[in-house]
Backbone as CSV, one residue per row, in Angstrom:
resi,resn,N_x,N_y,N_z,CA_x,CA_y,CA_z,C_x,C_y,C_z
1,MET,-2.324,66.384,11.195,-2.712,66.687,12.552,-3.810,65.720,12.964
2,ALA,-3.645,65.076,14.103,-4.670,64.188,14.627,-5.239,64.791,15.896
3,THR,-6.556,64.901,15.951,-7.199,65.463,17.126,-8.251,64.491,17.621
4,LEU,-8.688,64.713,18.862,-9.780,63.905,19.384,-11.104,64.366,18.811
5,SER,-11.198,65.633,18.469,-12.436,66.188,17.916,-12.138,67.545,17.312
6,LEU,-13.108,68.425,17.308,-12.990,69.816,16.861,-12.599,69.971,15.400
7,GLY,-13.254,69.249,14.519,-13.161,69.559,13.109,-12.148,68.809,12.277
8,ALA,-10.964,68.490,12.762,-9.962,67.779,11.975,-10.251,66.281,12.047
9,PRO,-9.642,65.467,11.179,-9.870,64.029,11.274,-9.502,63.524,12.671
10,PRO,-10.364,62.718,13.276,-10.125,62.296,14.653,-8.992,61.276,14.770
11,ALA,-8.502,61.120,15.988,-7.411,60.197,16.275,-7.922,58.763,16.329
12,THR,-6.980,57.855,16.458,-7.291,56.446,16.640,-7.015,56.110,18.091
13,SER,-7.847,55.272,18.677,-7.652,54.878,20.064,-8.066,53.437,20.251
14,SER,-7.436,52.798,21.233,-7.817,51.441,21.595,-9.029,51.441,22.520
15,LEU,-9.428,52.622,22.987,-10.577,52.748,23.880,-11.823,53.164,23.103
16,THR,-12.979,52.872,23.668,-14.241,53.326,23.074,-14.470,54.781,23.473
17,PRO,-15.338,55.497,22.741,-15.652,56.875,23.148,-16.156,56.961,24.591
18,GLY,-16.923,55.994,25.041,-17.411,55.985,26.425,-16.266,55.873,27.431
19,GLU,-15.272,55.036,27.126,-14.116,54.899,28.018,-13.282,56.174,28.027
20,ILE,-13.176,56.832,26.875,-12.427,58.086,26.807,-13.144,59.169,27.596
21,LYS,-14.476,59.209,27.520,-15.224,60.218,28.269,-14.994,60.091,29.772
22,LYS,-14.684,58.897,30.262,-14.383,58.712,31.685,-13.026,59.311,32.049
23,LEU,-12.182,59.566,31.048,-10.871,60.174,31.286,-10.911,61.693,31.145
24,ILE,-12.100,62.248,30.883,-12.272,63.677,30.653,-12.844,64.322,31.908
25,GLY,-12.317,65.453,32.273,-12.797,66.208,33.436,-11.782,67.273,33.800
26,ILE,-11.953,67.878,34.942,-10.991,68.866,35.432,-10.098,68.159,36.448
27,PHE,-8.812,68.073,36.132,-7.837,67.413,37.000,-6.810,68.452,37.437
28,ARG,-6.876,68.826,38.706,-5.922,69.796,39.251,-4.728,69.033,39.814
29,THR,-3.543,69.368,39.340,-2.315,68.703,39.784,-1.314,69.767,40.207
30,PRO,-0.202,69.363,40.838,0.831,70.347,41.167,1.461,70.971,39.918
31,ASN,1.200,70.394,38.750,1.804,70.857,37.499,0.807,71.534,36.566
32,GLY,-0.350,71.911,37.062,-1.335,72.604,36.250,-2.677,71.907,36.256
33,VAL,-3.592,72.456,35.477,-4.942,71.916,35.351,-5.033,71.201,34.016
34,PHE,-5.565,69.987,34.038,-5.677,69.167,32.833,-7.133,68.816,32.590
35,TYR,-7.491,68.680,31.307,-8.838,68.267,30.938,-8.871,66.781,30.598
36,ILE,-7.722,66.203,30.353,-7.584,64.765,30.129,-6.785,64.225,31.301
37,ASP,-7.222,63.105,31.861,-6.580,62.547,33.042,-5.074,62.414,32.827
38,PRO,-4.252,63.041,33.663,-2.803,63.027,33.474,-2.175,61.637,33.573
39,LYS,-2.900,60.667,34.099,-2.322,59.318,34.198,-2.148,58.663,32.830
40,VAL,-2.836,59.169,31.783,-2.699,58.587,30.446,-1.808,59.435,29.541
41,LEU,-1.166,60.454,30.106,-0.289,61.326,29.336,1.165,61.062,29.714
42,GLN,2.061,61.380,28.806,3.489,61.261,29.099,4.111,62.652,29.035
43,ALA,4.760,63.038,30.123,5.376,64.369,30.184,6.886,64.226,30.319
44,THR,7.574,65.159,29.693,9.029,65.233,29.796,9.358,66.557,30.466
45,ALA,10.299,66.504,31.415,10.745,67.712,32.113,12.257,67.796,32.017
46,THR,12.760,69.020,32.103,14.201,69.223,32.033,14.631,70.243,33.072
47,ASN,15.885,70.148,33.467,16.463,71.157,34.356,17.538,71.951,33.618
48,GLY,17.591,71.816,32.301,18.583,72.488,31.483,19.776,71.601,31.176
49,ILE,19.960,70.547,31.944,21.080,69.626,31.735,20.570,68.246,31.321
50,THR,19.611,67.732,32.069,19.055,66.415,31.773,17.548,66.518,31.584
51,SER,17.020,65.559,30.843,15.575,65.443,30.651,15.125,64.111,31.207
52,GLN,13.912,64.080,31.715,13.369,62.823,32.219,11.859,62.807,32.089
53,VAL,11.292,61.596,32.015,9.845,61.421,31.976,9.341,61.581,33.403
54,VAL,8.271,62.368,33.569,7.739,62.633,34.907,6.257,62.284,34.973
55,ASP,5.784,62.009,36.190,4.372,61.776,36.449,3.735,63.138,36.719
56,LEU,2.779,63.534,35.894,2.157,64.844,36.022,1.366,65.000,37.308
57,ARG,1.037,63.900,37.966,0.271,63.964,39.210,1.155,64.222,40.417
58,GLN,2.471,64.185,40.227,3.428,64.399,41.313,4.141,65.738,41.132
59,THR,4.657,66.277,42.229,5.439,67.511,42.158,6.726,67.238,41.403
60,LEU,7.115,68.165,40.542,8.352,68.004,39.769,9.565,68.058,40.687
61,PRO,10.658,67.355,40.306,11.898,67.498,41.075,12.371,68.954,41.034
62,ALA,13.103,69.349,42.051,13.575,70.730,42.155,14.365,71.127,40.908
63,GLY,14.054,72.299,40.363,14.766,72.834,39.212,14.266,72.349,37.865
64,PHE,13.324,71.430,37.831,12.801,70.900,36.572,11.566,71.672,36.144
65,ARG,11.344,71.754,34.823,10.133,72.335,34.263,9.663,71.452,33.115
66,ILE,8.367,71.427,32.894,7.785,70.584,31.842,8.117,71.176,30.483
67,THR,8.636,70.330,29.587,8.950,70.783,28.233,7.967,70.227,27.210
68,SER,7.376,69.065,27.476,6.372,68.546,26.544,5.447,67.565,27.239
69,ILE,4.228,67.491,26.696,3.224,66.532,27.161,2.706,65.841,25.917
70,LYS,2.716,64.515,25.931,2.286,63.745,24.766,1.033,62.936,25.070
71,GLY,0.225,62.779,24.038,-0.932,61.906,24.130,-0.765,60.669,23.274
72,ALA,0.290,60.642,22.451,0.520,59.516,21.533,2.021,59.363,21.318
73,GLY,2.389,58.226,20.771,3.780,58.018,20.377,4.684,57.512,21.476
74,PHE,4.128,56.921,22.513,4.950,56.319,23.559,4.328,54.978,23.936
75,PRO,5.102,54.042,24.495,4.556,52.725,24.850,3.383,52.856,25.824
76,GLY,2.297,52.173,25.521,1.113,52.202,26.370,0.171,53.357,26.099
77,ALA,0.456,54.179,25.106,-0.411,55.320,24.794,-1.773,54.825,24.320
78,ILE,-2.832,55.511,24.757,-4.171,55.094,24.339,-4.607,55.781,23.051
79,PHE,-3.862,56.805,22.622,-4.142,57.477,21.350,-2.989,57.206,20.417
80,SER,-3.294,57.130,19.116,-2.217,56.934,18.148,-2.499,57.752,16.898
81,GLN,-1.429,58.073,16.181,-1.515,58.850,14.950,-2.232,58.026,13.886
82,ASN,-3.047,58.672,13.091,-3.747,57.984,12.005,-2.771,57.644,10.890
83,PRO,-2.918,56.467,10.292,-2.129,56.189,9.092,-2.534,57.155,7.982
84,PRO,-1.636,57.481,7.055,-1.985,58.406,5.971,-3.226,57.936,5.214
85,GLY,-4.135,58.867,4.958,-5.353,58.571,4.205,-6.489,58.017,5.035
86,SER,-6.290,57.827,6.343,-7.370,57.292,7.178,-7.913,58.398,8.082
87,THR,-9.070,58.138,8.674,-9.699,59.138,9.529,-9.742,58.736,10.989
88,GLY,-9.185,57.615,11.367,-9.222,57.210,12.764,-10.535,56.543,13.118
89,ASN,-10.627,56.052,14.354,-11.830,55.320,14.743,-12.679,56.049,15.781
90,LEU,-12.327,57.278,16.128,-13.136,58.037,17.078,-14.092,58.956,16.325
91,PRO,-15.311,59.118,16.830,-16.252,60.013,16.140,-15.822,61.470,16.259
92,LEU,-16.292,62.282,15.331,-16.017,63.720,15.381,-16.798,64.366,16.518
93,ASN,-16.167,65.287,17.204,-16.812,66.143,18.204,-17.633,65.384,19.244
94,PHE,-17.086,64.307,19.798,-17.832,63.551,20.798,-17.514,64.000,22.223
95,ILE,-16.619,64.968,22.374,-16.254,65.455,23.705,-16.769,66.882,23.871
96,ASN,-17.455,67.116,24.980,-17.909,68.460,25.323,-16.892,69.106,26.244
97,GLY,-16.864,70.418,26.246,-15.951,71.142,27.117,-16.448,71.178,28.553
98,PRO,-15.635,71.746,29.442,-16.061,71.852,30.845,-17.237,72.814,30.982
99,ILE,-17.928,72.703,32.083,-19.095,73.552,32.342,-18.670,75.010,32.373
100,TYR,-19.442,75.839,31.699,-19.214,77.280,31.696,-20.303,77.894,32.550
101,PHE,-19.925,78.513,33.649,-20.879,79.109,34.571,-20.515,80.566,34.766
102,ASN,-21.461,81.455,34.499,-21.192,82.880,34.593,-22.444,83.581,35.106
103,TRP,-22.299,84.350,36.165,-23.428,85.063,36.732,-23.081,86.538,36.776
104,ASN,-23.857,87.362,36.081,-23.641,88.799,36.023,-24.722,89.510,36.834
105,ALA,-24.386,90.689,37.365,-25.364,91.453,38.135,-25.138,92.940,37.895
106,GLY,-26.207,93.689,37.990,-26.100,95.135,37.837,-27.112,95.831,38.735
107,PHE,-26.724,96.961,39.260,-27.599,97.763,40.106,-27.519,99.201,39.614
108,PHE,-28.638,99.895,39.694,-28.609,101.309,39.346,-29.623,102.053,40.199
109,ARG,-29.388,103.336,40.330,-30.288,104.198,41.089,-30.415,105.511,40.335
110,ASN,-31.663,105.969,40.138,-31.933,107.232,39.461,-32.248,108.301,40.497
111,PHE,-31.646,109.462,40.319,-31.911,110.621,41.177,-32.449,111.737,40.284
112,LYS,-33.708,112.161,40.530,-34.329,113.225,39.742,-34.196,114.531,40.511
113,PHE,-33.926,115.586,39.764,-33.841,116.894,40.384,-34.108,117.965,39.345
114,GLY,-34.165,119.173,39.802,-34.482,120.285,38.909,-35.975,120.518,38.829
115,GLU,-36.372,121.478,38.014,-37.787,121.820,37.854,-38.551,120.667,37.220
116,GLY,-39.529,120.162,37.907,-40.376,119.089,37.397,-39.647,117.757,37.244
117,GLY,-38.463,117.632,37.803,-37.720,116.377,37.728,-37.286,115.998,36.340
118,LYS,-37.038,117.016,35.497,-36.661,116.734,34.118,-35.195,116.331,33.983
119,ARG,-34.410,116.619,34.978,-33.004,116.218,34.958,-32.840,114.982,35.828
120,GLN,-31.941,114.118,35.393,-31.785,112.847,36.111,-30.319,112.422,36.124
121,LEU,-29.876,111.960,37.276,-28.539,111.384,37.413,-28.721,109.904,37.726
122,GLN,-28.083,109.065,36.932,-28.158,107.618,37.162,-26.772,107.134,37.569
123,LEU,-26.693,106.448,38.710,-25.455,105.813,39.173,-25.613,104.311,38.987
124,ARG,-24.563,103.681,38.425,-24.629,102.254,38.107,-23.442,101.509,38.697
125,ALA,-23.677,100.274,39.065,-22.606,99.346,39.448,-22.929,98.025,38.751
126,GLU,-21.953,97.491,38.012,-22.156,96.239,37.288,-21.002,95.301,37.585
127,ALA,-21.318,94.028,37.713,-20.284,93.024,37.954,-20.521,91.862,36.992
128,PHE,-19.441,91.423,36.372,-19.491,90.290,35.445,-18.721,89.140,36.088
129,ASN,-19.264,87.937,36.012,-18.715,86.772,36.699,-18.611,87.078,38.199
130,VAL,-19.745,87.449,38.783,-19.829,87.884,40.180,-19.179,86.887,41.133
131,LEU,-19.385,85.608,40.919,-18.854,84.592,41.835,-17.402,84.240,41.547
132,ASN,-16.817,84.867,40.523,-15.408,84.655,40.152,-15.108,83.174,39.905
133,HIS,-16.007,82.514,39.193,-15.851,81.095,38.865,-14.846,80.936,37.728
134,SER,-13.944,79.973,37.842,-12.976,79.705,36.770,-13.673,79.013,35.613
135,ASN,-13.681,79.652,34.464,-14.236,79.076,33.240,-13.075,78.828,32.295
136,PHE,-12.741,77.558,32.106,-11.564,77.191,31.333,-11.834,77.246,29.836
137,PHE,-10.843,77.695,29.079,-10.928,77.799,27.626,-10.251,76.579,27.010
138,ILE,-11.000,75.825,26.223,-10.414,74.663,25.545,-10.727,74.701,24.063
139,GLY,-10.747,75.872,23.490,-11.082,76.038,22.079,-10.071,75.383,21.154
140,GLU,-10.400,75.393,19.895,-9.585,74.751,18.868,-8.151,75.277,18.854
141,SER,-7.974,76.559,19.096,-6.627,77.141,19.054,-5.774,76.763,20.260
142,SER,-6.382,76.186,21.315,-5.609,75.852,22.515,-4.736,74.621,22.319
143,GLY,-5.041,73.766,21.333,-4.250,72.560,21.100,-4.495,71.457,22.118
144,ILE,-5.491,71.630,22.965,-5.723,70.675,24.046,-6.090,69.275,23.534
145,PHE,-6.728,69.188,22.367,-7.122,67.892,21.827,-6.259,67.439,20.663
146,ASN,-5.178,68.125,20.384,-4.270,67.725,19.312,-3.216,66.789,19.900
147,ILE,-3.266,65.501,19.540,-2.353,64.530,20.161,-0.896,64.778,19.789
148,ASN,-0.636,65.621,18.802,0.737,65.956,18.428,1.236,67.231,19.106
149,SER,0.375,67.893,19.857,0.753,69.123,20.543,1.614,68.801,21.763
150,THR,2.512,69.702,22.109,3.344,69.495,23.300,2.604,69.871,24.580
151,THR,1.368,70.348,24.450,0.554,70.654,25.633,-0.751,69.852,25.619
152,PHE,-0.756,68.692,24.999,-1.956,67.868,24.875,-2.587,67.630,26.246
153,GLY,-3.873,67.907,26.365,-4.619,67.633,27.588,-4.518,68.693,28.659
154,ARG,-3.601,69.643,28.517,-3.382,70.660,29.555,-4.165,71.931,29.244
155,ILE,-4.845,72.458,30.254,-5.579,73.703,30.096,-4.609,74.845,30.348
156,ASN,-4.441,75.697,29.343,-3.479,76.785,29.436,-4.100,78.160,29.600
157,SER,-5.417,78.258,29.487,-6.027,79.581,29.599,-7.461,79.466,30.095
158,SER,-7.959,80.586,30.558,-9.341,80.648,31.016,-9.933,81.991,30.614
159,TYR,-11.236,82.071,30.718,-11.909,83.328,30.433,-11.662,84.289,31.594
160,ALA,-12.000,85.545,31.417,-11.750,86.569,32.431,-12.436,86.241,33.751
161,GLY,-11.798,86.616,34.827,-12.386,86.484,36.154,-13.387,87.601,36.393
162,ARG,-13.641,87.883,37.642,-14.619,88.907,38.000,-14.186,90.266,37.466
163,ILE,-15.138,90.979,36.881,-14.916,92.344,36.407,-16.010,93.210,37.020
164,VAL,-15.619,94.318,37.640,-16.573,95.244,38.242,-16.387,96.603,37.579
165,GLN,-17.497,97.247,37.250,-17.403,98.590,36.673,-18.479,99.479,37.273
166,PHE,-18.156,100.759,37.367,-19.057,101.764,37.887,-19.287,102.810,36.812
167,GLY,-20.471,103.400,36.825,-20.761,104.402,35.831,-21.760,105.428,36.337
168,ALA,-21.793,106.531,35.663,-22.760,107.591,35.960,-23.265,108.145,34.634
169,ARG,-24.523,108.556,34.647,-25.140,109.112,33.448,-26.014,110.275,33.856
170,PHE,-25.868,111.347,33.152,-26.651,112.542,33.448,-27.534,112.862,32.249
171,ASP,-28.828,112.870,32.470,-29.809,113.211,31.431,-30.385,114.585,31.715
172,PHE,-30.440,115.446,30.690,-31.016,116.787,30.852,-31.822,117.172,29.645
């Protein structure tokens, strides 16, 4: 397995780490969200009868769906598989993930009643990820940096969106 980072031996590339970092970011296309610029990836799509290489930055032809995305093993690829016994020329863990932004908020109100105010009702409202910001998951299990994965460079999951919960507590 050759990866760009995340613990396994890194891939080989004709580009420097600085040049690769310029290809990293959030790229929204008609075919999904990518963390590696789709212009350096090769995608294959099929309609069940024929397969063809497609540009990920363009809308797919009618009836076609993406079957694989490659980061290596095609003419002009900037990443290549390491020869057996080698570790590649890219440093380990030189790529950081996308910005993770999360803002949580909570409100509560206490109501005292009874003799001497010894009993209390607390009403709560809590919200997690209040602004509903998309936080993309690119962990090791996502395969996003594995150049042999069929989803190389594509973001397939994100953390939970906004969550709101209400609660009540009675103390006596």
